[in-house]
N, CA, C and O atoms as a printed pandas DataFrame, in Angstrom:
     atom_number atom_name residue_name chain_id  residue_number  x_coord  y_coord  z_coord
0              1         N          MET        A               1    1.065   -1.208   -0.323
1              2        CA          MET        A               1    0.062    0.210   -0.154
2              3         C          MET        A               1    0.787    1.313   -0.128
3              4         O          MET        A               1    0.755    2.244   -0.933
4              5         N          LYS        A               2    1.643    1.150    1.103
5              6        CA          LYS        A               2    2.542    2.508    0.978
6              7         C          LYS        A               2    3.866    2.881   -0.302
7              8         O          LYS        A               2    4.326    3.968   -0.654
8              9         N          LEU        A               3    4.218    1.334   -0.803
9             10        CA          LEU        A               3    4.787    1.842   -2.159
10            11         C          LEU        A               3    4.071    1.903   -3.069
11            12         O          LEU        A               3    4.768    2.415   -3.946
12            13         N          THR        A               4    2.796    1.657   -3.602
13            14        CA          THR        A               4    2.092    2.040   -4.318
14            15         C          THR        A               4    1.593    3.644   -4.219
15            16         O          THR        A               4    0.963    4.169   -5.138
16            17         N          ARG        A               5    1.811    4.067   -3.479
17            18        CA          ARG        A               5    1.228    5.191   -2.835
18            19         C          ARG        A               5    2.696    6.348   -2.951
19            20         O          ARG        A               5    2.626    7.575   -2.882
20            21         N          THR        A               6    4.008    5.488   -3.149
21            22        CA          THR        A               6    4.978    6.388   -3.276
22            23         C          THR        A               6    5.088    6.655   -4.692
23            24         O          THR        A               6    5.298    7.766   -5.179
24            25         N          ILE        A               7    4.912    5.401   -5.424
25            26        CA          ILE        A               7    5.111    5.312   -7.101
26            27         C          ILE        A               7    4.675    6.187   -7.686
27            28         O          ILE        A               7    5.250    6.960   -8.453
28            29         N          SER        A               8    3.196    6.129   -7.253
29            30        CA          SER        A               8    2.088    7.176   -7.553
30            31         C          SER        A               8    2.456    8.862   -7.523
31            32         O          SER        A               8    2.252    9.618   -8.473
32            33         N          ALA        A               9    3.018    9.242   -6.263
33            34        CA          ALA        A               9    3.465   10.486   -6.083
34            35         C          ALA        A               9    5.074   10.746   -7.343
35            36         O          ALA        A               9    5.377   11.732   -8.015
36            37         N          VAL        A              10    5.684    9.542   -7.218
37            38        CA          VAL        A              10    6.846    9.854   -8.010
38            39         C          VAL        A              10    6.257   10.087   -9.753
39            40         O          VAL        A              10    6.756   10.856  -10.574
40            41         N          ILE        A              11    5.364    9.394   -9.911
41            42        CA          ILE        A              11    4.757    9.742  -11.426
42            43         C          ILE        A              11    3.821   10.672  -11.000
43            44         O          ILE        A              11    3.492   11.310  -12.000
44            45         N          LEU        A              12    3.292   11.029  -10.135
45            46        CA          LEU        A              12    2.194   12.509  -10.227
46            47         C          LEU        A              12    3.596   13.389  -10.679
47            48         O          LEU        A              12    3.738   13.523  -11.894
48            49         N          THR        A              13    4.410   13.864   -9.990
49            50        CA          THR        A              13    5.455   14.838   -9.631
50            51         C          THR        A              13    5.910   14.988  -11.063
51            52         O          THR        A              13    5.751   16.015  -11.723
52            53         N          SER        A              14    6.543   13.776  -11.528
53            54        CA          SER        A              14    7.615   13.863  -12.785
54            55         C          SER        A              14    6.237   14.563  -13.796
55            56         O          SER        A              14    6.468   15.558  -14.483
56            57         N          LEU        A              15    4.762   13.889  -13.784
57            58        CA          LEU        A              15    4.221   14.549  -15.109
58            59         C          LEU        A              15    4.203   16.201  -14.657
59            60         O          LEU        A              15    4.467   16.963  -15.587
60            61         N          PHE        A              16    3.987   16.690  -13.639
61            62        CA          PHE        A              16    4.062   18.166  -13.387
62            63         C          PHE        A              16    5.122   18.590  -13.614
63            64         O          PHE        A              16    5.075   19.560  -14.371
64            65         N          ALA        A              17    6.135   18.297  -13.289
65            66        CA          ALA        A              17    7.629   18.842  -13.666
66            67         C          ALA        A              17    8.102   18.981  -15.448
67            68         O          ALA        A              17    8.901   19.765  -15.959
68            69         N          LEU        A              18    7.513   18.222  -15.900
69            70        CA          LEU        A              18    7.850   18.124  -17.619
70            71         C          LEU        A              18    7.729   19.051  -18.361
71            72         O          LEU        A              18    8.560   19.242  -19.248
72            73         N          PRO        A              19    6.538   19.952  -18.161
73            74        CA          PRO        A              19    6.508   21.285  -18.491
74            75         C          PRO        A              19    7.124   22.369  -18.281
75            76         O          PRO        A              19    7.265   23.230  -19.149
76            77         N          ILE        A              20    7.544   22.453  -17.162
77            78        CA          ILE        A              20    8.515   23.410  -16.255
78            79         C          ILE        A              20   10.038   23.502  -17.101
79            80         O          ILE        A              20   10.643   24.502  -17.487
80            81         N          SER        A              21   10.404   21.992  -17.223
81            82        CA          SER        A              21   11.497   21.753  -17.319
82            83         C          SER        A              21   11.810   22.152  -18.615
83            84         O          SER        A              21   12.932   22.644  -18.738
84            85         N          GLY        A              22   11.149   22.075  -19.575
85            86        CA          GLY        A              22   10.903   22.406  -21.337
86            87         C          GLY        A              22   11.244   23.865  -21.045
87            88         O          GLY        A              22   12.344   24.220  -21.469
88            89         N          VAL        A              23   10.531   24.756  -20.418
89            90        CA          VAL        A              23   10.551   25.683  -20.368
90            91         C          VAL        A              23   11.750   26.524  -19.869
91            92         O          VAL        A              23   12.141   27.461  -20.564
92            93         N          ALA        A              24   12.433   26.187  -18.530
93            94        CA          ALA        A              24   13.890   26.529  -18.294
94            95         C          ALA        A              24   14.646   26.329  -19.341
95            96         O          ALA        A              24   15.581   27.107  -19.532
96            97         N          GLN        A              25   14.384   25.149  -20.326
97            98        CA          GLN        A              25   15.724   24.623  -20.978
98            99         C          GLN        A              25   15.640   25.546  -22.435
99           100         O          GLN        A              25   16.592   25.725  -23.196
100          101         N          THR        A              26   14.420   26.013  -22.592
101          102        CA          THR        A              26   14.218   27.080  -23.444
102          103         C          THR        A              26   14.923   28.578  -23.439
103          104         O          THR        A              26   15.602   29.111  -24.317
104          105         N          TYR        A              27   14.524   29.060  -22.157
105          106        CA          TYR        A              27   14.825   30.224  -21.409
106          107         C          TYR        A              27   16.212   30.134  -21.627
107          108         O          TYR        A              27   16.783   31.065  -22.194
108          109         N          HIS        A              28   16.862   29.086  -21.235
109          110        CA          HIS        A              28   18.362   29.181  -21.017
110          111         C          HIS        A              28   19.011   28.968  -22.118
111          112         O          HIS        A              28   20.054   29.590  -22.321
112          113         N          HIS        A              29   18.560   28.116  -22.979
113          114        CA          HIS        A              29   18.816   28.628  -24.877
114          115         C          HIS        A              29   19.162   29.702  -24.998
115          116         O          HIS        A              29   20.312   30.109  -25.167
116          117         N          ARG        A              30   17.947   30.435  -24.906
117          118        CA          ARG        A              30   17.164   32.002  -25.465
118          119         C          ARG        A              30   18.703   32.802  -24.761
119          120         O          ARG        A              30   19.584   33.239  -25.501
120          121         N          HIS        A              31   18.778   32.868  -23.254
121          122        CA          HIS        A              31   19.525   33.612  -22.501
122          123         C          HIS        A              31   21.383   33.438  -23.353
123          124         O          HIS        A              31   22.055   34.342  -23.849
124          125         N          ARG        A              32   21.710   31.997  -23.231
125          126        CA          ARG        A              32   23.118   31.770  -23.844
126          127         C          ARG        A              32   23.158   32.336  -25.109
127          128         O          ARG        A              32   24.128   33.043  -25.380
128          129         N          ARG        A              33   22.317   32.165  -25.909
129          130        CA          ARG        A              33   22.111   32.904  -27.193
130          131         C          ARG        A              33   22.567   34.380  -27.299
131          132         O          ARG        A              33   23.576   34.875  -27.801
132          133         N          ALA        A              34   21.382   34.987  -26.595
133          134        CA          ALA        A              34   21.727   36.496  -26.508
134          135         C          ALA        A              34   22.923   36.850  -25.645
135          136         O          ALA        A              34   23.217   38.033  -25.816
136          137         N          VAL        A              35   23.645   36.289  -24.855
137          138        CA          VAL        A              35   24.995   36.740  -24.248
138          139         C          VAL        A              35   26.034   36.388  -25.165
139          140         O          VAL        A              35   27.118   36.897  -24.876
140          141         N          GLU        A              36   26.018   35.437  -26.511
141          142        CA          GLU        A              36   26.980   35.142  -27.113
142          143         C          GLU        A              36   26.678   36.297  -28.318
143          144         O          GLU        A              36   27.589   36.616  -29.081
144          145         N          SER        A              37   25.595   36.779  -28.407
145          146        CA          SER        A              37   25.457   37.631  -29.756
146          147         C          SER        A              37   26.127   39.178  -28.966
147          148         O          SER        A              37   27.016   39.876  -29.454
148          149         N          GLN        A              38   25.400   39.427  -27.634
149          150        CA          GLN        A              38   25.906   40.416  -26.788
150          151         C          GLN        A              38   27.782   40.584  -26.626
151          152         O          GLN        A              38   28.339   41.679  -26.548
152          153         N          ARG        A              39   28.378   39.483  -26.607
153          154        CA          ARG        A              39   29.666   39.460  -26.441
154          155         C          ARG        A              39   30.438   39.561  -27.695
155          156         O          ARG        A              39   31.447   40.254  -27.821
156          157         N          ALA        A              40   29.870   38.780  -28.675
157          158        CA          ALA        A              40   30.474   38.996  -30.430
158          159         C          ALA        A              40   30.306   40.737  -30.500
159          160         O          ALA        A              40   31.323   41.402  -30.703
160          161         N          HIS        A              41   29.475   41.163  -30.389
161          162        CA          HIS        A              41   29.342   42.453  -30.685
162          163         C          HIS        A              41   30.228   43.412  -29.619
163          164         O          HIS        A              41   30.969   44.324  -29.988
164          165         N          ASP        A              42   30.100   43.192  -28.843
165          166        CA          ASP        A              42   31.459   44.066  -27.489
166          167         C          ASP        A              42   32.619   43.801  -28.090
167          168         O          ASP        A              42   33.378   44.730  -28.365
168          169         N          HIS        A              43   32.921   42.567  -28.371
169          170        CA          HIS        A              43   34.430   42.168  -29.068
170          171         C          HIS        A              43   34.745   43.194  -30.667
171          172         O          HIS        A              43   35.690   43.887  -31.044
172          173         N          ARG        A              44   33.574   42.866  -31.184
173          174        CA          ARG        A              44   34.035   43.612  -32.882
174          175         C          ARG        A              44   33.811   44.904  -32.590
175          176         O          ARG        A              44   33.898   45.613  -33.592
176          177         N          HIS        A              45   33.559   45.469  -31.616
177          178        CA          HIS        A              45   33.552   46.753  -31.191
178          179         C          HIS        A              45   34.231   47.679  -30.010
179          180         O          HIS        A              45   33.923   48.840  -29.744
180          181         N          HIS        A              46   35.227   46.876  -29.374
181          182        CA          HIS        A              46   36.067   46.868  -28.312
182          183         C          HIS        A              46   35.103   47.573  -27.552
183          184         O          HIS        A              46   35.659   48.572  -27.094
184          185         N          THR        A              47   34.246   47.534  -27.301
185          186        CA          THR        A              47   33.386   48.226  -26.363
186          187         C          THR        A              47   33.452   48.479  -24.749
187          188         O          THR        A              47   33.214   49.472  -24.062
188          189         N          GLY        A              48   33.821   47.333  -24.484
189          190        CA          GLY        A              48   33.767   47.054  -22.945
190          191         C          GLY        A              48   35.303   48.205  -22.428
191          192         O          GLY        A              48   35.400   49.113  -21.604
192          193         N          ALA        A              49   36.406   47.498  -23.510
193          194        CA          ALA        A              49   37.577   48.164  -23.513
194          195         C          ALA        A              49   37.738   49.808  -23.574
195          196         O          ALA        A              49   38.420   50.576  -22.895
196          197         N          LYS        A              50   37.047   49.974  -24.402
197          198        CA          LYS        A              50   36.806   51.752  -24.378
198          199         C          LYS        A              50   36.199   52.383  -23.248
199          200         O          LYS        A              50   36.665   53.492  -22.986
200          201         N          ILE        A              51   35.017   51.847  -22.297
201          202        CA          ILE        A              51   34.456   52.255  -21.476
202          203         C          ILE        A              51   35.581   52.220  -20.233
203          204         O          ILE        A              51   35.825   53.271  -19.640
204          205         N          VAL        A              52   36.162   51.153  -19.913
205          206        CA          VAL        A              52   37.161   51.121  -18.742
206          207         C          VAL        A              52   38.150   51.931  -19.082
207          208         O          VAL        A              52   38.252   52.848  -18.266
208          209         N          VAL        A              53   38.751   51.970  -19.751
209          210        CA          VAL        A              53   39.717   53.067  -20.015
210          211         C          VAL        A              53   39.832   54.193  -20.323
211          212         O          VAL        A              53   40.855   54.870  -20.222
212          213         N          GLY        A              54   38.197   54.712  -20.970
213          214        CA          GLY        A              54   37.882   56.253  -21.199
214          215         C          GLY        A              54   37.627   56.441  -19.409
215          216         O          GLY        A              54   38.246   57.349  -18.853
216          217         N          SER        A              55   36.841   55.679  -18.707
217          218        CA          SER        A              55   36.881   55.939  -17.077
218          219         C          SER        A              55   37.874   56.044  -16.624
219          220         O          SER        A              55   37.793   56.781  -15.642
220          221         N          ALA        A              56   39.178   55.579  -16.852
221          222        CA          ALA        A              56   40.329   55.378  -16.183
222          223         C          ALA        A              56   41.060   56.918  -16.464
223          224         O          ALA        A              56   41.484   57.731  -15.643
224          225         N          ALA        A              57   41.029   56.965  -17.816
225          226        CA          ALA        A              57   41.235   58.524  -18.225
226          227         C          ALA        A              57   40.822   59.572  -17.701
227          228         O          ALA        A              57   41.482   60.610  -17.720
228          229         N          GLY        A              58   39.551   59.454  -17.096
229          230        CA          GLY        A              58   38.783   60.551  -16.827
230          231         C          GLY        A              58   39.282   60.465  -15.432
231          232         O          GLY        A              58   39.730   61.512  -14.966
232          233         N          GLY        A              59   39.286   59.545  -14.780
233          234        CA          GLY        A              59   39.839   59.661  -13.439
234          235         C          GLY        A              59   40.983   59.925  -12.791
235          236         O          GLY        A              59   41.095   60.305  -11.625
236          237         N          ALA        A              60   41.977   59.680  -13.706
237          238        CA          ALA        A              60   43.439   60.317  -13.924
238          239         C          ALA        A              60   43.289   61.360  -14.028
239          240         O          ALA        A              60   44.041   61.914  -13.227
240          241         N          VAL        A              61   42.505   62.341  -14.786
241          242        CA          VAL        A              61   42.947   63.914  -15.183
242          243         C          VAL        A              61   41.779   64.212  -13.582
243          244         O          VAL        A              61   42.434   64.932  -12.828
244          245         N          VAL        A              62   40.818   63.990  -13.137
245          246        CA          VAL        A              62   40.175   64.399  -11.820
246          247         C          VAL        A              62   41.124   64.558  -10.807
247          248         O          VAL        A              62   41.421   65.614  -10.249
248          249         N          GLY        A              63   41.856   62.782  -10.482
249          250        CA          GLY        A              63   42.557   62.711   -9.603
250          251         C          GLY        A              63   43.827   63.535   -9.748
251          252         O          GLY        A              63   44.401   63.897   -8.721
252          253         N          GLY        A              64   44.386   63.911  -11.132
253          254        CA          GLY        A              64   45.630   64.551  -11.377
254          255         C          GLY        A              64   45.457   66.299  -10.584
255          256         O          GLY        A              64   46.312   66.921   -9.954
256          257         N          LEU        A              65   44.338   66.617  -10.853
257          258        CA          LEU        A              65   43.978   67.723  -10.582
258          259         C          LEU        A              65   43.475   68.388   -8.945
259          260         O          LEU        A              65   43.452   69.537   -8.503
260          261         N          LEU        A              66   43.225   67.468   -8.540
261          262        CA          LEU        A              66   42.812   67.636   -7.282
262          263         C          LEU        A              66   44.173   66.996   -6.155
263          264         O          LEU        A              66   44.264   67.560   -5.065
264          265         N          GLY        A              67   44.937   66.112   -6.401
265          266        CA          GLY        A              67   45.749   65.783   -5.963
266          267         C          GLY        A              67   47.532   65.386   -6.472
267          268         O          GLY        A              67   48.467   64.920   -5.821
268          269         N          GLY        A              68   47.426   65.787   -7.788
269          270        CA          GLY        A              68   48.804   65.444   -8.318
270          271         C          GLY        A              68   48.997   64.062   -9.189
271          272         O          GLY        A              68   48.288   63.443   -9.982
272          273         N          GLY        A              69   50.147   63.913   -8.709
273          274        CA          GLY        A              69   50.638   62.680   -9.331
274          275         C          GLY        A              69   50.159   61.471   -8.429
275          276         O          GLY        A              69   50.020   60.420   -9.053
276          277         N          LYS        A              70   49.916   61.432   -7.247
277          278        CA          LYS        A              70   49.375   60.247   -6.550
278          279         C          LYS        A              70   47.907   60.403   -6.669
279          280         O          LYS        A              70   47.132   59.463   -6.496
280          281         N          GLY        A              71   47.558   61.545   -6.953
281          282        CA          GLY        A              71   45.697   61.723   -6.935
282          283         C          GLY        A              71   45.588   61.213   -8.320
283          284         O          GLY        A              71   44.454   60.911   -8.694
284          285         N          ALA        A              72   46.636   61.057   -9.199
285          286        CA          ALA        A              72   46.066   60.623  -10.577
286          287         C          ALA        A              72   46.093   58.827  -10.761
287          288         O          ALA        A              72   45.345   58.112  -11.429
288          289         N          LEU        A              73   47.179   58.489   -9.950
289          290        CA          LEU        A              73   47.435   57.208   -9.979
290          291         C          LEU        A              73   45.858   56.841   -9.421
291          292         O          LEU        A              73   45.135   56.060  -10.040
292          293         N          ILE        A              74   45.565   57.315   -8.546
293          294        CA          ILE        A              74   44.061   57.044   -7.334
294          295         C          ILE        A              74   42.808   56.760   -8.285
295          296         O          ILE        A              74   42.119   55.749   -8.421
296          297         N          GLY        A              75   42.753   58.201   -8.983
297          298        CA          GLY        A              75   41.941   58.578  -10.169
298          299         C          GLY        A              75   41.960   57.405  -11.213
299          300         O          GLY        A              75   40.939   56.739  -11.389
300          301         N          ALA        A              76   42.643   57.254  -11.622
301          302        CA          ALA        A              76   43.001   56.000  -12.412
302          303         C          ALA        A              76   42.209   54.537  -12.058
303          304         O          ALA        A              76   41.341   53.963  -12.716
304          305         N          GLY        A              77   42.679   54.250  -11.097
305          306        CA          GLY        A              77   42.030   52.935  -10.770
306          307         C          GLY        A              77   40.771   53.275  -10.131
307          308         O          GLY        A              77   39.977   52.425  -10.535
308          309         N          VAL        A              78   40.172   54.072   -9.345
309          310        CA          VAL        A              78   38.819   54.359   -9.189
310          311         C          VAL        A              78   38.116   54.633  -10.431
311          312         O          VAL        A              78   36.926   54.361  -10.269
312          313         N          GLY        A              79   38.347   55.043  -11.562
313          314        CA          GLY        A              79   37.751   55.240  -12.420
314          315         C          GLY        A              79   37.562   54.060  -13.269
315          316         O          GLY        A              79   36.520   53.745  -13.844
316          317         N          ALA        A              80   38.957   53.290  -13.287
317          318        CA          ALA        A              80   38.625   52.001  -14.274
318          319         C          ALA        A              80   37.291   50.960  -13.522
319          320         O          ALA        A              80   36.310   50.465  -14.077
320          321         N          GLY        A              81   37.758   50.883  -11.980
321          322        CA          GLY        A              81   36.825   50.112  -11.472
322          323         C          GLY        A              81   35.667   50.451  -11.497
323          324         O          GLY        A              81   34.844   49.536  -11.521
324          325         N          GLY        A              82   35.102   52.049  -11.503
325          326        CA          GLY        A              82   33.812   52.455  -11.820
326          327         C          GLY        A              82   33.465   52.064  -13.621
327          328         O          GLY        A              82   32.352   51.873  -14.111
328          329         N          GLY        A              83   34.277   52.044  -14.051
329          330        CA          GLY        A              83   34.289   51.873  -15.466
330          331         C          GLY        A              83   33.771   50.189  -15.816
331          332         O          GLY        A              83   32.836   49.891  -16.559
332          333         N          ALA        A              84   34.555   49.337  -15.148
333          334        CA          ALA        A              84   33.960   48.052  -14.933
334          335         C          ALA        A              84   32.866   47.579  -14.811
335          336         O          ALA        A              84   32.378   46.606  -15.386
336          337         N          ILE        A              85   32.300   48.468  -13.812
337          338        CA          ILE        A              85   30.970   48.153  -13.045
338          339         C          ILE        A              85   29.996   48.660  -14.033
339          340         O          ILE        A              85   28.939   48.073  -14.267
340          341         N          ALA        A              86   30.351   49.725  -14.596
341          342        CA          ALA        A              86   29.374   50.339  -15.646
342          343         C          ALA        A              86   29.007   49.617  -16.961
343          344         O          ALA        A              86   27.981   49.800  -17.616
344          345         N          ASN        A              87   30.165   48.642  -17.276
345          346        CA          ASN        A              87   30.358   48.199  -18.023
346          347         C          ASN        A              87   29.580   46.442  -18.016
347          348         O          ASN        A              87   29.281   45.600  -18.863
348          349         N          LYS        A              88   29.538   46.526  -17.119
349          350        CA          LYS        A              88   28.852   44.763  -16.611
350          351         C          LYS        A              88   27.410   45.104  -16.554
351          352         O          LYS        A              88   26.523   44.469  -17.125
352          353         N          VAL        A              89   27.179   46.627  -15.489
353          354        CA          VAL        A              89   25.622   46.730  -16.213
354          355         C          VAL        A              89   25.133   47.095  -17.670
355          356         O          VAL        A              89   24.046   46.795  -18.164
356          357         N          ARG        A              90   25.807   47.561  -18.051
357          358        CA          ARG        A              90   25.692   47.599  -19.546
358          359         C          ARG        A              90   25.712   46.082  -20.648
359          360         O          ARG        A              90   25.163   45.904  -21.735
360          361         N          VAL        A              91   26.166   45.607  -20.217
361          362        CA          VAL        A              91   26.297   44.169  -20.893
362          363         C          VAL        A              91   25.182   43.529  -20.254
363          364         O          VAL        A              91   24.494   43.045  -21.153
364          365         N          ASN        A              92   24.568   43.245  -18.891
365          366        CA          ASN        A              92   23.616   43.137  -18.432
366          367         C          ASN        A              92   22.524   43.054  -19.072
367          368         O          ASN        A              92   21.917   42.112  -19.582
368          369         N          LYS        A              93   22.243   44.738  -18.943
369          370        CA          LYS        A              93   20.862   45.633  -19.711
370          371         C          LYS        A              93   20.772   45.187  -21.637
371          372         O          LYS        A              93   19.665   45.209  -22.175
372          373         N          GLY        A              94   21.786   44.891  -22.301
373          374        CA          GLY        A              94   21.978   44.509  -23.786
374          375         C          GLY        A              94   21.461   43.022  -23.697
375          376         O          GLY        A              94   20.681   42.646  -24.572
376          377         N          VAL        A              95   21.854   42.120  -22.667
377          378        CA          VAL        A              95   21.381   41.206  -23.050
378          379         C          VAL        A              95   19.983   40.701  -22.527
379          380         O          VAL        A              95   19.260   39.909  -23.131
380          381         N          LYS        A              96   19.765   41.181  -21.525
381          382        CA          LYS        A              96   18.186   41.426  -21.181
382          383         C          LYS        A              96   17.426   41.933  -22.519
383          384         O          LYS        A              96   16.386   41.322  -22.764
384          385         N          ALA        A              97   17.728   42.774  -23.257
385          386        CA          ALA        A              97   17.250   43.211  -24.272
386          387         C          ALA        A              97   16.973   42.771  -25.702
387          388         O          ALA        A              97   16.114   43.003  -26.554
388          389         N          ARG        A              98   18.451   41.784  -25.555
389          390        CA          ARG        A              98   18.317   40.815  -26.833
390          391         C          ARG        A              98   17.369   39.578  -26.467
391          392         O          ARG        A              98   16.690   38.990  -27.309
392          393         N          GLU        A              99   17.405   39.276  -25.182
393          394        CA          GLU        A              99   16.349   38.219  -25.028
394          395         C          GLU        A              99   14.716   38.737  -25.345
395          396         O          GLU        A              99   13.894   38.220  -26.103
396          397         N          ARG        A             100   14.606   39.724  -24.633
397          398        CA          ARG        A             100   12.997   40.087  -25.374
398          399         C          ARG        A             100   12.966   40.369  -26.708
399          400         O          ARG        A             100   11.877   40.478  -27.270
400          401         N          ARG        A             101   14.005   40.505  -27.312
401          402        CA          ARG        A             101   13.955   40.831  -28.837
402          403         C          ARG        A             101   13.780   39.331  -29.363
403          404         O          ARG        A             101   13.200   39.265  -30.446
404          405         N          ASP        A             102   14.071   38.431  -28.947
405          406        CA          ASP        A             102   14.110   37.198  -29.642
406          407         C          ASP        A             102   13.192   36.061  -29.171
407          408         O          ASP        A             102   13.371   34.857  -29.357
408          409         N          GLN        A             103   12.068   36.722  -28.458
409          410        CA          GLN        A             103   10.932   35.758  -27.670
410          411         C          GLN        A             103    9.773   35.630  -29.051
411          412         O          GLN        A             103    8.734   34.981  -28.927
């Protein structure tokens, strides 16, 4: 009696889980394709490098004006870190937009 109930529960659970797993695989495939497309575009245009280097240069200029040589070095580091974060946000936003477009 208990074995029959357990087997029935396993079969019923697996039947309900089938549609969910299919949706998850479709989303994963769409997400992976969007990430690859975004990465190819960024590599072709050197977008990430431009953002990080531009932010570092801006930080170095501001740091140099405010604190001399040491300030320029600190400003470049802070600018590069901020540029890396901004680039990550931009890439994530681009991937989400590509996922919505591909639906």
